[in-house]
N, C-alpha and C positions, 0 to 999 in steps of 0.2 A: 495683721488682718489685711493691710493694703497689699503685702507681698503675696498672700494667698489669693487675693482677688486678681492680682496681676498674673500670677501663674495660671489661674483658671482662664483668664482672657487669652493668654498665650496658647494654652491647651485647646481652647475652643477655636482659635484662629487656625491652629495646626490641623485640627479635625476638619475644619471647613475646607482647607486647602486640599487635604487628602480626598475628601468627598467630591470636591470639584474635579479632581483628577479622575476619580472613578467614574463620575458622570460623563466626562469627556471621553474616557476609554469606552464605556458602554455605548455612548452615542455613536462613536466612530465605528464600533463593531456592528451596531444595529444598521447604520447606513450601508456598510459594506454588505452585510447579509441580506438586507432588504433588496439591494440591487442584484445580488447573486441569486437569491431564491426566485425572483420574478424575472430574471435575466435582464435587469436594467430598466431604464425608463421605457414605458410601453410605447409611447409615440415615437421615440427615437428608434426602438427596435423595429417598429413597423416600417420606418423610412429606409432602414438598411436591409430590408428584405425578410425579416422574421415575422411569422404569424403570431400575433399576441392576442389571446382570447380576452373576452370581457371579464372572465374570472380572474385572469392574471392582473388586469387593471384594478379590479376590486381588491385583490390580494395586496397590490402595491399600496393602495390607499389605507388598507387595514394595517399593514406593517408600519406605515408612518404614524398612524394613530397609536399603535402599540408603543412605538419609540417615544412619543410625547408622554404617554402614560407612565412609562418606566422613569423617564427624566423627572416627571412631576413627583413620583413617589420618593425618589432619591432626594429631591429638594426638600421634601417634608421631613425625611430622616435627618438631613443635614441641619435643618432649622432646630429640631428638637435637641440634637447633640450639642449644637452651639449654645443653645439657651440653658441647658441644665445637666448635661452629662459630666461626670467626674472622671470618666475613664478615657484612656487613650488606646491606640492600637498601632500595629505595624503596617505601614503603607504597602509594602511588598506583599505581605501575607493577605491583606485585604484585596489588593488588586488580583492576586492569583485566585483567591476563592471566588470573587465575583465573576471573573472572566471564565474560569472553569465551569461554573454553574451556568453561565450564559451560553457557552458553546455547546453544552450538553442538550440545550433546548433546540438546537438546529438539527437538520436532517443529515448533516455531514459527520459521519462516524470518524473521519480522519482529522477533523478540526482540533487543533491543540494550541494552547498558549504555553510558551516556554519563557520562564523568567530568565534573567540575564545569565545566571549561573548555568541553568539547564541548556540554554541556547548555545553557550560557549562549548559545552560538552557535546552538543548535537553536531556542531560544525567543525570542531577541532579534531580533524583526522590527521594523524602523523604521516609524514612522507615515508617513514620507515615502515616496513611490513612486520608487525609484531605477530607472534603466534596467538592462536585463539584456544578455545576449549573443545573443539571438535564438534561444534553445532553450526548447522547452516540455518540462519534465522530468516524467517519471513514475517509478514504482518497481515492481520485481518482485523478489520474494524478498529484500527488504531492500536492494536496490541501485538507485541512480538510473540512468536511461538517457534518451537523447534520444527523446522520443515524436514531436516535430515540430521541424523546423529551418526558421525563417522565411526566405522568399526574400529575397535581398539583404542578409541579416544578416552580421555578422562570422563567425559560426559556419558559415554556408553557404559563404562565400568560403574558409574554412579547410578545407573538405571534410568537415565533420561530417555524418553521415547519421543517419536514423532507425534506432534500435536500438543506437547506440554507447553503451557503458556508462562511467559516470564512475569512473575509477580514483583520480585525485588532483586536488586543487585547490591551486594554488600550492605544489606539491611535497609536500603532506600526503597520505600514503597509509597512515596509521596504522590506519585501519579503513575498512570499507565506508561509502561516502557514501550517505545517504538522500536522497530527493527534496527534503525540506524543507531539509536542510542545504545541498544544492547550490543551491537557489533563493536562500537567504539569502546564500550565499557569493559569488554572481556579481552580486548587485544592488548596484551601486556607482555613483558619480557619473559623469555623462556624460563620455566620453573616457578613463575609467580602463581599465586592462587587467587581465586575469586569465588565469593560465596553467592550462589544464585538460588533464589526461592522460586519454585515452579508451582503451577496449578495443573493437575491432571484432570481434564474434563471427566465428568461422570458418564458412565456407560448408559445410565438411565436418563432418558429425556427429561429435562427440567431439574436434574440433580445439580448439586453445588460443586461437586468435584472434590479432590483431595490435594492439600498443599504439602510439599516436602522440600527440604533444603539440602543443597549439595555444595561441597567444597571442591572446586574443579581446578586442575593444574593446567596452566597454559603450556602448550607445546605446538610444534609445527605439524598440523594435520592438513593434508592437501588431497584433494580428489580431482581427477581430470574433468574439465568442463564438457568435453565431448567424448563419448564412448562409442566405438563402432564394432560391428560384428557381421560377418557374412554367414547367412543361414540358408543353405541351398542356393537358390537364385536370387535371394532377397538380401538387400543391404540394410542393416539395422543401424540407426543413428540415434543416440540419446543425447539431448542437449539439456544441460543442467540449469543454465541461466543465460541471459543475454549480456555478455560482457563486450569490451571494445573490439575483440577479435573473433566474436562468435561467427560472423558471416564467413570469414576466411577459413575458420576451422571446419565449418559445415561444407563449404565448397571443396576443400581438400578431401574430406571424408567421402563426399559423393563421387569425386573423380577417382579416388583410389578404389572404392568399392566397385565402381563401374568397370575399371580396368581389370578387376578380379573376376568380372563376369556377372555382376549384379544387374538384373533386368527390371527390378522394381525396388521400392524403398519403403521403410517404416521410419517415421520421424517421431521419436518418443518425447513428448513434452510433459509427461506426468511429473508432478512435484516441481515444475519449473515456475519460480515466483516472478518471472519477468526480468526487468532491467531496462536497458537502453531501447527506447522505441525505434530509434533510427536503425539499430541492428536487427530488430524484428522485421522491419520493412526490407532490409537488405537480404535477410534470410528468405523472406517470402519471394523476393526477386530471383532467387536461385531456382524457383519452381514455377513462378508466374511470369510470363513474358511481357504482359502489358495489363494496364487497368489499375483501378483504385485498390489499395491495400487496406486503408483505414481512413475514416473521416474523424476529425478532431473538433469537437464543439467547445467553444469558450464563450465567455460573456459577450465578446465583441464580434465574433465571426465564426464561420465554419470553414475549415480548410481540409484538404485531402493530401494523402501521401500516395504516390504512384509507384508502381514497379519500375525498376531501372531498365529493364529490357535485356539484362545480361544474365539470362538463365543458364543454369548448369546442367539441367536434365529435363526431358519431357517424359521420363519413365513413370509408370503408375506409382501412386503414393498413398500410403495410409498414415494418418496422424493419430497418436495416442494421447488422450487427455484424462485428467481426473479432478477431484475437488480441490487439489492444491495447485492446479494450473492457473496462473494469475497474471494480470497486467499485460505486458507485452507478449507473453506466451499466448494469452487469449486472443490478442489481436491477430497473431500469426495463424492460429487455428481457425478463427472466423474467416480470415481472408482466403485460406485454402479451401474451406468448406463452401463459402459463398460463390467462389469463382469456379466451382466444380472441378477444382484441380486435385482434390484429395478426398478420400473417404475418412471421416473423423470417427474414431471409435473410443470406447471407454465410458466415463461418466461425466456429468455436467461439471463445467469448470467453476471456479470460485465466484466470479462476478466482480472482480476488482478492476473494472475498466475505467479507471480515472487517474488523473494526475494531480499530485499535491505540490504546492509551492510554499516556501517559508519566507516571510517578509519581516525584516526588523521593524520594531515599533519605536516611535519617538521617545517614549518614556522608559525604554529598556526592554530587553527580551525580544520575542518574535511571535508571530502568528502563523501557524500552518493551516492551510485550508485547501479544499478541492477547487482547482482552477480550470480543469478541462475534463471531458469525458469522451470515450472512444465509441464510435459507431461502426458497425461492420459495413462492408461494401454494399450489401443489400438493404442497408438502413436499419439493422437491428441493434438496439442498445446492448452493451456488454455489462456496464456497471449495474450491480445488484441483480443481474439476470443470469450472467454467465453464457457460455457457449454450449448448446445442446449437441451431443454427438449424433451422427447419422445412425450409428448402431450402438446401443447401450450394452456394455459388457462390464458387469460388476466383478469385483474380486471374489474368487471362490474361497470361502473361509476354510482353513485347515489344509489347503492344498500346498504341496511342496513345490509346485511349479507356478510360473507366472502365466495364468490363463489369458490375461489381457494381451500380453506380448505374443503368446502363441496364436491367438485369434488374428492379431494384426499381421503377423508373418504369413499365416495361411491365406488371408485375404489378399495381401500384396502379391503372393505367388500366383493366385488364381487370376488376378487382374492382368498379369503379364503372359499368361498361358495363351 
């Protein structure tokens, strides 16, 4: 009897320790989110030049009250478990469940808690370049999806289409897969296989969509990051994403097309998921001689990125965008539109004008959250809004030609006439 009582006391103490950890975790997250949601202490923000409304101050007080209420409720649960519960539980699973539920109550669609195993997979990128499955992954609202499926790839043969969402990889559907996790998980040695479960969105608004599972073979599928074409007097440049050499590739493309007689240009940013912001600024500088390219708003300050002054051309420019144009690509399109440097055509962009950072946590794992948002040179927010084109051109269903590209080329030609 004494041993049973001793074990119960030990169990209760262990439960209490676990709950205290959870209370501390949630309190830390609440403190962070409270500051982030109201952009920090109201008085401090006013002193450094931000305008903080009375509503923001009230929201700050309300958030602190909510934090105290959550802590009080957890204390009550802790007391009950310590006093009379016979059950134990896994601290890691409890932490993951509590933090996942908490983060879903924020307005940050990209907020994510990674446990230690998941965080290791998130950051563990091999120095070797392993083949993939022929899918170019992007991310929307924290979920990876197929932005492009390479022709002739294992994924294309399996019927994967643009827009299919990653549900599970090798049967793991424990949480939403981010683009980074998906890329890391499918990069394996030549000939290896990986099982990916996808969700194909329903064509009907509000529909649940259809899941299907594919077994994909890893192989070396590569597509050029910059594609060029001279169409009459127009130089066409398609930029797939912003990598470390994107500015150099675009500069070379402009110079070579100009040497061939191009009098105007089309810059195609459709399906461009973004990438390095610095490279987007440098590509903007190839067309903009001076001025602000983007404003970056963080918790502490507002900063701007300026054009470098090393322009490659002053020729007329048309920019193509669509709903898959995201991140740094939206920054570039907005800058070229707001400075009247280009005519933007196509459809509204995704509205992913934010920056996420991932910070390790003291108790293991890491927290990913939104730390900055992009504002266009004229002061328009990009996040959750997108960049509206000057001229809306939708894809013509059933057409064998690219009517958006045709429109852009015709417009560019007319601007140079």
